[in-house]
One Martini backbone bead per residue (centre of mass of N, CA, C, O) as a GRO file, in nm:
protein
  118
    1UNK     BB    1   0.301   6.707  17.293
    2UNK     BB    2   0.029   6.577  17.363
    3UNK     BB    3   0.059   6.605  17.668
    4UNK     BB    4   0.067   6.912  17.675
    5UNK     BB    5  -0.206   6.957  17.540
    6UNK     BB    6  -0.374   6.818  17.755
    7UNK     BB    7  -0.291   7.004  17.992
    8UNK     BB    8  -0.389   7.264  17.857
    9UNK     BB    9  -0.690   7.188  17.839
   10UNK     BB   10  -0.733   7.160  18.139
   11UNK     BB   11  -0.643   7.443  18.218
   12UNK     BB   12  -0.857   7.590  18.051
   13UNK     BB   13  -1.100   7.474  18.216
   14UNK     BB   14  -1.009   7.599  18.498
   15UNK     BB   15  -1.088   7.901  18.418
   16UNK     BB   16  -1.401   7.898  18.436
   17UNK     BB   17  -1.457   7.925  18.746
   18UNK     BB   18  -1.329   8.200  18.778
   19UNK     BB   19  -1.515   8.353  18.593
   20UNK     BB   20  -1.781   8.273  18.731
   21UNK     BB   21  -1.722   8.387  19.017
   22UNK     BB   22  -1.675   8.678  18.930
   23UNK     BB   23  -1.952   8.723  18.791
   24UNK     BB   24  -2.124   8.658  19.051
   25UNK     BB   25  -1.973   8.831  19.302
   26UNK     BB   26  -1.936   9.079  19.157
   27UNK     BB   27  -2.037   9.447  19.149
   28UNK     BB   28  -1.973   9.506  18.867
   29UNK     BB   29  -1.941   9.541  18.562
   30UNK     BB   30  -1.884   9.332  18.305
   31UNK     BB   31  -1.611   9.443  18.212
   32UNK     BB   32  -1.471   9.447  18.491
   33UNK     BB   33  -1.510   9.153  18.559
   34UNK     BB   34  -1.349   9.041  18.319
   35UNK     BB   35  -1.081   9.176  18.379
   36UNK     BB   36  -1.044   9.059  18.666
   37UNK     BB   37  -1.063   8.761  18.590
   38UNK     BB   38  -0.814   8.767  18.399
   39UNK     BB   39  -0.609   8.856  18.610
   40UNK     BB   40  -0.644   8.622  18.803
   41UNK     BB   41  -0.583   8.401  18.597
   42UNK     BB   42  -0.297   8.506  18.527
   43UNK     BB   43  -0.176   8.472  18.814
   44UNK     BB   44  -0.217   8.162  18.810
   45UNK     BB   45  -0.154   8.048  18.499
   46UNK     BB   46   0.135   8.128  18.454
   47UNK     BB   47   0.257   7.891  18.626
   48UNK     BB   48   0.126   7.660  18.477
   49UNK     BB   49   0.233   7.723  18.193
   50UNK     BB   50   0.529   7.718  18.265
   51UNK     BB   51   0.530   7.421  18.339
   52UNK     BB   52   0.423   7.296  18.078
   53UNK     BB   53   0.646   7.453  17.875
   54UNK     BB   54   0.924   7.370  18.049
   55UNK     BB   55   0.908   7.092  18.058
   56UNK     BB   56   1.046   6.762  17.972
   57UNK     BB   57   0.829   6.613  17.770
   58UNK     BB   58   1.004   6.636  17.551
   59UNK     BB   59   1.211   6.564  17.315
   60UNK     BB   60   1.463   6.576  17.132
   61UNK     BB   61   1.641   6.793  16.913
   62UNK     BB   62   1.679   6.737  16.566
   63UNK     BB   63   1.905   6.736  16.287
   64UNK     BB   64   1.848   6.660  15.934
   65UNK     BB   65   2.062   6.555  15.659
   66UNK     BB   66   2.152   6.529  15.338
   67UNK     BB   67   2.450   6.476  15.223
   68UNK     BB   68   2.700   6.441  15.422
   69UNK     BB   69   2.998   6.504  15.603
   70UNK     BB   70   3.148   6.346  15.836
   71UNK     BB   71   3.339   6.471  16.103
   72UNK     BB   72   3.471   6.186  16.183
   73UNK     BB   73   3.481   5.980  15.902
   74UNK     BB   74   3.380   6.111  15.601
   75UNK     BB   75   3.112   6.014  15.536
   76UNK     BB   76   2.855   5.990  15.298
   77UNK     BB   77   2.539   6.098  15.439
   78UNK     BB   78   2.323   6.099  15.661
   79UNK     BB   79   2.265   6.366  15.895
   80UNK     BB   80   2.337   6.428  16.247
   81UNK     BB   81   2.204   6.652  16.514
   82UNK     BB   82   2.215   6.776  16.822
   83UNK     BB   83   2.041   7.059  16.952
   84UNK     BB   84   1.818   6.984  17.196
   85UNK     BB   85   1.794   6.980  17.550
   86UNK     BB   86   1.773   7.032  17.871
   87UNK     BB   87   2.128   7.049  17.891
   88UNK     BB   88   2.131   7.124  17.564
   89UNK     BB   89   2.253   7.396  17.338
   90UNK     BB   90   2.265   7.442  16.957
   91UNK     BB   91   2.096   7.669  16.804
   92UNK     BB   92   2.353   7.895  16.766
   93UNK     BB   93   2.529   7.736  16.582
   94UNK     BB   94   2.757   7.827  16.330
   95UNK     BB   95   2.904   7.514  16.328
   96UNK     BB   96   2.765   7.250  16.247
   97UNK     BB   97   2.775   6.896  16.336
   98UNK     BB   98   2.774   6.622  16.130
   99UNK     BB   99   2.660   6.277  16.145
  100UNK     BB  100   2.653   5.976  16.119
  101UNK     BB  101   2.490   5.730  16.269
  102UNK     BB  102   2.729   5.597  16.417
  103UNK     BB  103   2.867   5.861  16.525
  104UNK     BB  104   2.617   5.970  16.668
  105UNK     BB  105   2.600   5.744  16.879
  106UNK     BB  106   2.876   5.795  17.006
  107UNK     BB  107   2.825   6.090  17.088
  108UNK     BB  108   2.579   6.030  17.266
  109UNK     BB  109   2.729   5.858  17.473
  110UNK     BB  110   2.922   6.083  17.565
  111UNK     BB  111   2.703   6.279  17.665
  112UNK     BB  112   2.582   6.088  17.876
  113UNK     BB  113   2.847   6.068  18.046
  114UNK     BB  114   2.826   6.395  18.105
  115UNK     BB  115   2.493   6.433  18.169
  116UNK     BB  116   2.321   6.433  17.925
  117UNK     BB  117   1.981   6.465  17.855
  118UNK     BB  118   1.794   6.238  17.616
   0.00000   0.00000   0.00000
């Protein structure tokens, strides 16, 4: 997340020259210049922001709960479930399956074998 934030701060600074050039070269009033500069910036930086916030810079999203019954072995322990990665999404899962740490590692290995990027 820190890496995304760093790229976003750089991107934010890159919008300054666009605003400055529009304010300097356009012959409209200040309000119109500002609106046009923001529209131009939006046309450019929409794609940059989309790249920054859509790329898989982040790690996998996990949900962790205390005192669950593992769906694989039945052990009562801290439970883990993989919720979301680049090509795996269980955010809307109505019946989430939690596993103990050992079974979670086994399940993760199976997902990796299927090509899920974690």
